[in-house]
C-alpha positions in Angstrom: 136.7 121.1 74.7 136.7 117.7 76.5 138.0 116.3 73.3 140.9 118.9 72.8 141.7 118.0 76.6 141.7 114.1 76.0 143.9 114.6 72.6 146.5 116.7 75.1 146.6 113.8 77.2 146.6 111.0 75.1 150.4 112.6 74.1 151.6 112.3 77.7 153.2 109.1 79.5 150.8 108.8 81.9 147.2 107.9 83.4 144.6 110.2 83.5 141.1 110.8 84.4 138.6 113.7 83.6 135.5 114.9 85.7 133.8 117.6 84.2 130.2 119.4 85.4 127.8 121.7 84.0 125.3 123.5 85.2 122.2 126.2 86.4 120.8 126.7 89.8 117.7 129.0 90.3 116.6 129.8 94.2 114.1 131.9 95.8 113.9 133.0 99.6 110.6 133.9 101.2 110.3 135.5 104.4 106.8 137.2 106.2 105.0 137.0 103.1 107.6 138.7 101.0 109.8 137.4 98.2 113.4 138.4 99.7 115.9 136.8 97.0 115.8 135.6 93.8 118.6 134.1 91.9 120.5 132.3 89.4 123.7 130.7 89.7 126.0 128.8 86.9 128.8 126.5 87.6 131.2 124.3 85.3 134.4 123.2 85.4 137.0 120.0 85.2 138.8 118.5 88.0 141.8 116.4 86.2 143.7 113.6 88.1 147.0 112.1 86.7 148.7 108.8 87.7 152.3 108.9 87.7 154.7 106.2 88.5 152.3 105.0 91.7 151.6 108.8 92.6 148.5 111.1 92.1 148.5 114.6 91.2 145.4 116.4 91.3 143.6 120.1 90.2 141.0 121.9 89.0 140.0 124.6 86.7 136.8 126.8 86.5 134.8 127.1 83.0 134.6 124.7 80.2 136.1 127.2 77.4 139.2 127.3 77.6 142.1 127.6 74.6 144.7 124.9 74.0 147.5 126.8 76.0 145.7 126.9 78.8 144.3 123.3 78.5 148.7 122.3 78.4 149.1 124.3 81.0 146.4 122.6 83.2 148.0 119.6 82.1 151.5 119.9 82.9 150.7 121.5 85.9 148.4 118.2 87.4 151.8 116.3 86.3 154.0 118.4 88.1 151.4 117.8 91.0 151.5 114.2 90.5 155.6 113.9 90.0 156.1 115.2 93.7 153.0 113.8 95.5 152.7 111.2 98.5 149.4 110.7 98.0 149.5 106.9 96.3 147.8 106.2 92.9 146.3 102.4 92.4 144.6 102.8 88.9 141.4 103.9 87.6 138.1 102.7 86.9 138.1 100.3 83.7 135.1 100.9 81.6 132.2 98.4 82.5 128.4 98.2 81.2 126.2 100.1 83.2 122.2 100.2 82.2 120.8 104.0 82.3 118.7 104.9 85.6 115.8 106.6 84.3 113.9 109.5 85.8 116.7 112.0 86.8 116.2 114.1 84.0 113.3 116.8 83.2 113.2 118.8 80.4 110.4 121.2 81.5 113.2 121.9 84.8 115.8 122.0 82.2 113.9 124.2 79.7 112.5 126.4 82.4 112.8 130.1 82.5 114.1 132.4 85.4 111.0 134.2 84.9 109.2 131.1 85.1 110.7 130.1 88.0 110.0 133.0 89.6 106.1 132.1 89.1 106.7 128.9 91.4 107.7 131.0 94.2 105.1 133.1 94.0 102.3 130.4 94.1 104.8 129.1 97.1 103.9 132.8 98.3 100.3 133.0 97.6 99.5 129.9 99.4 101.6 130.6 102.7 100.0 134.5 102.6 96.5 132.5 102.3 97.5 130.0 105.2 98.2 132.9 106.9 95.4 134.7 106.3 93.6 131.6 107.7 95.8 130.8 111.4 96.3 134.4 112.1 99.2 137.1 113.8 100.5 134.4 115.9 102.1 132.6 113.2 105.4 133.6 110.7 105.5 131.9 107.8 108.5 131.2 105.6 109.8 129.4 102.6 112.4 127.9 100.4 112.6 127.2 96.7 115.1 125.7 94.3 115.5 124.2 90.7 118.7 122.8 89.2 120.3 121.0 86.3 123.3 119.9 85.7 125.4 117.6 83.6 128.6 115.3 84.9 130.5 113.7 82.6 133.5 111.8 83.6 136.4 110.0 81.1 139.8 108.4 81.6 142.7 106.4 80.2 141.1 103.0 80.7 138.4 104.2 77.8 135.9 105.3 80.4 133.7 108.4 78.7 130.3 109.1 80.4 128.0 111.9 80.4 124.8 112.0 82.0 122.2 115.0 82.6 120.1 115.5 85.9 117.5 117.7 87.4 116.5 118.6 90.5 113.4 120.2 92.9 113.2 121.3 96.5 111.5 123.4 98.4 110.9 124.1 102.1 108.3 125.4 104.4 109.2 127.0 108.2 106.3 128.3 110.2 107.2 129.7 113.9 104.1 130.3 116.1 104.9 133.0 119.3 102.5 133.8 121.8 102.0 134.9 125.3 105.6 134.1 125.8 105.7 130.9 124.4 106.7 129.4 120.8 107.0 126.2 118.5 108.4 125.8 115.0 107.5 123.5 112.4 109.4 122.7 109.1 109.0 121.0 106.1 111.2 120.0 103.4 110.4 117.5 99.8 113.3 117.0 96.8 112.0 115.8 93.5 113.6 115.0 90.0 110.2 116.1 87.8 107.8 118.9 88.4 105.4 117.5 90.9 102.2 118.4 90.9 102.8 121.6 93.4 99.8 123.3 94.5 99.0 119.7 95.7 102.9 118.9 97.5 102.7 122.7 99.1 99.2 121.7 100.3 100.6 118.5 102.3 104.0 120.5 103.4 102.3 123.3 105.0 99.7 121.2 106.6 102.9 118.9 108.0 104.6 122.0 109.0 101.7 123.8 110.9 100.9 120.8 112.6 104.5 120.5 114.2 104.3 124.0 115.0 101.4 123.5 117.1 102.5 120.7 118.9 105.8 122.0 119.7 103.8 125.1 120.4 102.1 123.1 123.7 105.4 120.7 123.7 106.5 120.8 127.3 109.7 119.0 128.8 108.7 115.3 129.6 110.4 114.4 133.2 112.2 111.2 131.7 111.3 107.6 129.7 113.1 104.3 129.2 111.3 101.9 126.8 109.9 101.3 123.4 109.9 104.0 121.4 108.9 104.8 117.5 111.4 106.5 116.0 110.0 108.6 112.9 111.6 109.2 109.7 113.5 112.7 110.9 115.0 110.6 113.7 115.9 107.8 112.2 117.9 109.5 109.6 120.1 111.0 112.4 120.4 107.4 113.8 121.5 105.6 110.9 124.0 108.6 109.8 126.0 108.1 113.3 125.6 104.7 111.8 126.9 105.0 108.2 130.6 106.0 109.0 131.0 102.7 110.1 130.2 101.1 106.5 132.6 103.1 104.6 135.7 100.9 103.5 137.9 103.7 104.3 137.1 103.8 107.6 137.4 99.9 107.9 140.9 100.1 106.5 141.6 102.5 108.7 140.5 100.8 111.7 138.1 103.4 112.4 134.9 101.3 111.9 133.3 99.1 115.0 133.3 96.8 112.0 135.7 94.3 110.3 134.2 92.0 108.3 130.9 91.0 106.8 129.0 87.9 108.0 128.7 89.2 111.6 125.6 89.5 113.3 125.4 93.5 113.8 121.1 94.5 114.5 118.0 92.8 115.2 116.6 90.6 112.0 114.0 93.0 112.1 116.5 95.8 110.4 117.6 95.2 106.8 119.6 98.4 105.3 120.0 99.1 101.8 122.1 101.5 99.7 120.8 101.6 96.1 121.3 104.4 93.4 119.9 102.5 90.5 116.0 103.3 91.6 113.7 105.3 88.7 113.5 109.0 89.5 114.9 109.2 93.5 116.9 112.2 94.4 120.0 109.9 95.1 120.4 107.7 92.2 122.5 108.0 89.4 123.7 105.7 86.4 127.5 105.6 87.5 129.2 107.3 90.0 132.0 109.9 90.8 134.9 107.6 89.1 132.9 106.0 86.6 131.8 102.3 87.8 127.8 101.7 86.8 125.4 102.4 89.8 124.5 99.2 91.6 122.2 98.1 94.6 124.1 96.5 97.9 122.9 95.2 101.0 124.8 96.5 103.9 123.2 94.4 106.3 120.3 92.2 105.7 118.0 90.4 108.3 120.5 91.8 110.9 123.7 90.4 109.5 126.4 92.7 108.0 126.6 91.9 104.0 129.0 94.6 102.7 130.7 97.8 102.8 130.4 100.4 100.7 133.3 101.3 98.4 135.0 103.6 96.1 137.7 102.2 93.3 140.5 103.0 95.2 139.7 101.2 98.4 138.2 98.3 96.7 141.9 97.6 95.5 143.2 97.9 98.4 140.5 95.3 100.3 140.8 93.0 97.5 136.6 94.0 96.4 134.8 95.0 93.8 133.7 98.7 93.8 130.1 99.2 94.9 129.6 102.5 92.9 130.2 105.0 95.7 132.7 107.3 94.9 130.8 110.7 95.1 132.6 114.3 94.1 132.2 117.6 91.9 135.0 118.8 90.3 136.8 120.5 92.7 137.6 117.2 94.9 138.8 113.8 94.1 136.4 111.1 95.2 135.5 109.7 98.4 132.7 107.0 99.8 129.6 108.6 100.2 126.0 107.0 100.2 123.1 107.0 97.4 119.8 106.2 98.0 119.5 105.0 101.6 117.1 102.8 103.1 115.8 101.2 106.1 113.7 97.6 105.5 112.6 94.9 107.0 110.3 93.5 109.4 106.5 95.4 108.6 104.3 96.1 110.9 101.3 99.0 111.4 103.2 101.6 113.1 100.9 103.8 112.4 97.6 104.0 114.0 98.9 103.7 117.5 96.6 104.0 120.7 99.9 104.4 123.3 103.5 105.2 122.0 106.3 107.1 122.5 107.2 108.9 119.5 110.3 110.6 118.6 109.7 112.9 115.7 112.7 114.9 115.3 116.2 115.6 116.9 119.0 117.6 116.2 123.3 117.5 117.5 124.2 114.4 115.6 127.5 116.2 115.4 127.9 115.5 119.0 127.8 111.8 118.8 130.6 109.9 118.9 130.5 107.0 115.3 132.8 104.3 116.6 131.8 104.0 120.3 127.8 104.2 118.6 127.3 106.7 121.7 125.0 109.7 121.0 123.3 112.5 123.0 120.9 114.3 120.9 118.1 117.0 121.8 114.4 116.4 121.1 113.2 118.5 118.9 109.7 117.4 118.9 108.4 113.7 120.3 104.8 113.0 121.6 103.7 110.3 123.9 100.5 108.6 122.3 97.9 107.7 125.4 94.7 106.0 124.7 94.6 108.0 121.3 95.7 111.5 122.7 98.9 113.5 121.4 101.1 114.6 124.3 104.0 116.8 122.6 107.1 116.8 124.1 110.9 118.7 123.5 114.0 119.6 125.3 114.7 116.5 126.3 117.8 114.8 125.4 117.7 111.0 123.4 120.2 109.1 124.6 121.8 105.8 124.3 124.3 103.9 121.3 123.4 103.3 117.8 124.6 99.7 117.8 122.3 98.9 120.9 119.9 101.0 118.9 120.3 98.4 115.8 120.0 95.7 117.7 116.8 96.3 119.9 115.3 97.1 116.2 111.3 95.3 116.5 109.2 96.5 114.0 109.5 98.8 111.0 106.1 100.6 110.1 104.4 99.8 106.7 104.3 103.2 105.3 107.6 104.8 104.0 108.7 108.3 104.0 111.7 110.1 101.7 113.8 112.5 103.3 116.1 113.1 100.0 118.1 110.2 99.7 116.8 108.5 102.8 113.9 106.2 102.5 112.7 104.9 106.1 109.2 104.2 107.7 108.9 104.2 111.1 111.4 102.2 113.6 110.2 100.4 116.5 113.4 100.1 118.7 114.7 100.6 122.6 115.2 104.3 123.7 115.9 106.7 126.5 114.4 109.7 127.2 116.3 112.2 129.8 
């Protein structure tokens, strides 16, 4: 059907781009020792962009099985939209060589039957039941599990024509402890491109979530602190997330970013930040982006110096730059700038076995931050002081500050990295204020 659509478009006096998807997902939810939900969903569709006399039209249809009459109607409708559109059209990506990123597809996940997927959910269920019997009735356990397989493709009137299959699996664990009017919670999430040693990963996850639930249960609000703090990766992703919108080319172009040009000193020399969609087997990796441009490694900040912004095709043309392959989309949307694998790197020290430190493990409330001014005030979901090796947990304080000052104050990074989806970071040692 894609070939039929291309034949129709090639007979029109327009520039065109089609983006298609077809996929399947299975998901499961476990609550209080029971499998509460098991479902399988399918999705497919085509997004069509038309360029006509400097203006752009877009529309989409669901499904990949349509007759010629439906496809012609789809094309004509999108051309009409382009003719009345006020959205500028600057051209589509050109054909370019790309290197296929390995490890993005697991045939076991693609061929996994729904019944086999349920068996994995039962393993999760049994693991939680075993732990529940061991730790007692003060604890409530729940979990989630998902498998996904998809094929994404793109073609345009410049000769681009590519498609790529990919798979993913993820699970989440949640533990709540309630006793004597107190409560605490812990959670764990992990995602993969391939099926891992599932029982081993579950054991790691349950151990981590239980540790956090116990720490949270015993945590009290702190009186306040200002000085060196260690940000664990869960907190680092929140802080770097506030920074990121300043590195998107569209925000730079429309002056919604703190930054204007590369080459300026924006962070401590201990800090490097990289976007890399080429890493084998990572969740944020892909061989080409949502416009067909090749994946690449882009150094955003190197030893404190701003090196590059993230571009899609449109803003690369507007700013006389080259796309960094960071156009993200699905078939229902036009492309926009996003990250792939975001990697925190830099000067390393041993921050894992500390005798005395203030550690912020998790925060929430990033949506309240101002990404342009950089000011944030985030609720501490879990933190702890280490005093002579002893952990004293705290929560419900506010971690306040300014993201630009935080990255200027980074002194070192830990040696051990953690992956949170497409975010890869060690611990970060910086200056912070807790109130």
